[in-house]
C-alpha positions in Angstrom: 81.3 -83.6 -69.1 79.6 -81.2 -66.8 77.6 -83.9 -65.1 77.8 -87.7 -64.6 76.8 -89.7 -67.7 73.1 -90.7 -67.8 72.4 -94.1 -66.0 71.8 -95.9 -69.3 75.0 -94.6 -71.0 77.1 -97.7 -70.2 74.3 -100.1 -71.1 73.7 -98.4 -74.5 77.4 -98.7 -75.3 77.4 -102.4 -74.3 74.4 -103.0 -76.5 76.1 -101.3 -79.4 79.2 -103.4 -79.0 77.2 -106.6 -78.9 75.5 -105.6 -82.1 78.9 -105.1 -83.7 78.4 -101.3 -84.1 81.2 -99.4 -85.7 83.4 -96.9 -83.7 81.6 -94.1 -85.4 78.2 -95.5 -84.1 79.6 -95.9 -80.6 81.0 -92.3 -80.7 77.5 -91.1 -81.5 76.2 -92.4 -78.2 78.1 -90.0 -76.1 76.1 -87.6 -73.9 75.2 -84.1 -75.2 77.9 -81.5 -74.6 78.1 -77.9 -73.7 76.9 -75.8 -76.6 77.5 -72.1 -75.9 80.1 -69.9 -74.3 77.8 -69.1 -71.4 77.2 -72.8 -70.7 81.0 -73.4 -70.9 81.6 -70.7 -68.2 78.9 -72.2 -66.1 80.3 -75.7 -66.4 83.8 -74.4 -65.2 82.3 -72.4 -62.4 80.2 -75.3 -61.2 83.1 -77.7 -61.5 85.4 -75.5 -59.5 82.7 -75.0 -56.8 82.6 -78.8 -56.4 86.4 -79.0 -56.2 86.6 -76.0 -53.8 83.9 -77.5 -51.6 85.4 -81.0 -51.5 82.5 -82.5 -53.4 84.2 -83.4 -56.7 82.5 -85.9 -58.9 85.8 -86.8 -60.3 84.3 -87.9 -63.7 85.9 -91.1 -64.9 85.3 -93.5 -67.8 85.1 -97.2 -67.9 86.6 -99.2 -70.7 83.5 -99.1 -72.8 83.0 -95.3 -72.3 86.6 -94.8 -73.4 85.7 -96.6 -76.7 83.1 -93.9 -77.3 86.0 -91.4 -77.6 88.2 -93.3 -80.0 86.9 -91.6 -83.1 87.3 -88.0 -81.9 87.2 -85.5 -79.1 84.7 -82.8 -78.3 86.1 -80.5 -75.6 84.1 -77.5 -74.7 86.9 -75.2 -73.6 90.6 -74.4 -74.0 92.5 -73.6 -70.8 95.8 -71.9 -71.3 97.4 -72.6 -68.0 100.8 -72.7 -66.3 102.8 -76.0 -66.3 103.1 -75.7 -62.5 102.6 -79.2 -61.0 100.3 -77.7 -58.4 97.7 -76.6 -61.0 96.0 -79.8 -62.2 93.5 -78.2 -64.5 91.0 -81.0 -65.0 90.9 -81.6 -61.2 90.5 -77.9 -60.5 87.4 -77.7 -62.7 86.2 -81.3 -61.9 86.0 -82.2 -65.5 86.6 -85.6 -67.1 88.1 -87.2 -70.2 87.5 -85.2 -73.4 86.0 -82.1 -71.6 89.0 -79.7 -71.7 91.7 -79.0 -74.2 94.5 -77.9 -71.9 97.6 -76.0 -73.1 100.2 -75.8 -70.4 103.3 -73.6 -70.5 105.2 -71.9 -67.8 103.6 -68.5 -67.1 100.6 -69.4 -69.3 102.2 -67.4 -72.0 100.9 -67.0 -75.6 103.9 -68.3 -77.4 103.7 -69.5 -81.1 103.2 -73.1 -80.2 100.5 -72.3 -77.7 98.7 -70.1 -80.3 98.9 -72.9 -82.9 97.3 -75.3 -80.3 94.5 -72.8 -79.5 93.9 -72.2 -83.2 93.6 -76.0 -83.8 91.0 -76.2 -81.0 89.0 -73.3 -82.5 89.1 -74.5 -86.1 88.8 -78.3 -85.7 87.3 -78.9 -82.3 84.8 -76.0 -82.2 85.4 -75.1 -78.6 83.1 -72.5 -77.0 85.6 -70.9 -74.5 89.2 -70.0 -74.0 90.4 -69.3 -70.5 93.8 -67.9 -69.7 94.5 -69.1 -66.1 97.3 -67.8 -63.9 97.8 -69.0 -60.4 99.0 -68.0 -56.9 102.8 -67.9 -56.5 103.7 -68.4 -60.2 107.4 -68.9 -60.5 107.6 -67.8 -64.1 106.0 -64.4 -63.3 108.3 -64.1 -60.3 111.3 -64.7 -62.6 110.1 -61.9 -64.8 110.3 -59.5 -61.8 114.0 -60.3 -61.2 116.7 -57.7 -62.1 118.0 -57.9 -65.6 121.4 -59.2 -64.5 119.7 -62.2 -62.9 117.5 -62.9 -66.0 120.6 -62.7 -68.2 122.0 -65.8 -66.5 119.0 -68.0 -67.6 119.2 -70.2 -70.7 118.2 -68.5 -74.0 114.8 -70.3 -74.4 113.8 -69.5 -70.8 114.9 -65.9 -71.3 112.6 -65.7 -74.4 109.7 -67.0 -72.3 110.4 -64.5 -69.6 110.4 -61.7 -72.2 106.8 -62.6 -73.1 105.8 -61.9 -69.5 107.7 -58.7 -68.8 105.4 -56.3 -70.8 102.6 -57.3 -68.4 104.6 -56.0 -65.4 105.4 -52.5 -66.7 103.8 -50.0 -64.4 103.0 -52.6 -61.7 101.9 -50.7 -58.6 104.4 -50.5 -55.8 102.4 -52.8 -53.4 104.3 -53.4 -50.2 102.5 -56.7 -49.3 104.5 -59.3 -51.2 101.6 -61.7 -51.7 99.3 -59.0 -52.9 102.0 -57.7 -55.3 102.4 -61.2 -56.8 98.7 -61.6 -57.2 98.5 -58.3 -59.1 101.5 -59.3 -61.3 99.9 -62.7 -62.2 96.6 -61.0 -62.9 98.3 -58.5 -65.1 100.0 -61.3 -67.0 96.6 -63.1 -67.5 95.2 -59.9 -68.9 98.2 -59.4 -71.1 98.2 -62.9 -72.5 94.4 -62.9 -73.1 94.8 -59.6 -75.0 97.5 -61.1 -77.1 95.3 -64.0 -77.9 92.3 -61.9 -78.8 94.5 -59.9 -81.2 95.1 -63.0 -83.3 92.9 -63.3 -86.5 91.5 -66.8 -85.7 90.5 -65.9 -82.2 89.2 -62.5 -83.2 87.0 -64.0 -85.9 85.6 -66.7 -83.6 84.8 -64.2 -80.9 83.1 -61.9 -83.4 81.0 -64.7 -84.7 79.8 -65.7 -81.2 81.5 -69.1 -81.4 83.5 -68.5 -78.3 84.5 -66.1 -75.6 88.0 -65.4 -74.1 88.1 -65.1 -70.3 90.7 -65.1 -67.6 91.1 -66.9 -64.3 93.3 -66.8 -61.1 93.7 -70.1 -59.2 94.4 -69.9 -55.5 96.5 -72.9 -54.7 95.8 -72.6 -51.0 92.0 -72.6 -51.2 91.4 -74.4 -54.5 89.1 -71.5 -55.7 89.3 -69.9 -59.1 88.5 -66.2 -59.5 86.9 -65.7 -62.9 87.6 -62.7 -65.1 84.6 -62.8 -67.4 83.6 -59.2 -68.1 85.3 -56.8 -70.5 86.6 -54.5 -67.8 88.1 -57.5 -65.9 90.4 -58.2 -68.9 91.6 -54.6 -69.5 95.4 -54.6 -69.3 
C-alpha cells in the first residue's frame, strides 16, 4: 500500500462479512495497487522519504482488513536485502502488509534459493520491481574483504556465501577513508548481484516485456535514507 486505505475500506469489508461474502469476495475489496515499474519506484521513494523525515504512516491492518488478504497476496516489489537486523525493509520504505516481497540473506547475494524466490514473485505474483539493496556497514561484504587465511576459517556454507560477494570487490579502488571504501564495496556488490539477477532467463524476459525493472539501493543506517540506483549507468559493475 502506498497510501492509507480509503475511509470506507473497513466499512465495505464489514458489510461484506455481514452479508456472508466469501473470502474471494472480500479479497476483491482491497484497494487498487501499484500497476507499473515507475509507480513502484515512486512508491518506494515516497515511503522512504516519509521514514527518513520522521513522518511514517506505518500502514497497519485491522482484523477485517487482514481477512481481505487471506486468499492471496499482491506485492508490487521484490526487495533482495541483507539479513542485518538494522535493515527492517518494510519500515524503511514505510510499506504495510502485502506490499513488499522481501528476500533477506546476508550480503543480499543472489544465491539459488534467493533466485527461486524472486522467480516465484515474477511468475506468480506479477511484481513490477526488483530492488537489490545493500546497506551501510554490511558485515558480509566486510568479511569478503578479509585475507584468504581468515576466510578459510569460516564454516563451509558461510565461505560459499562470501565467494558470491568476492567477485564484486575485484579492482576495488584503494580508498583511504574506511567508510568511503566500505560504501564503494557495498555498492559494487549491489551492482554485481543485480547484474547476476538480470542475467537469469526469467528476470531477463520480464524486463524485456516491460513487466518489471531491476534497480539497486544503498541504505544509510545512520540517516535512514536510501540512495536509489535506477538508471542503467548506475548499475554498471
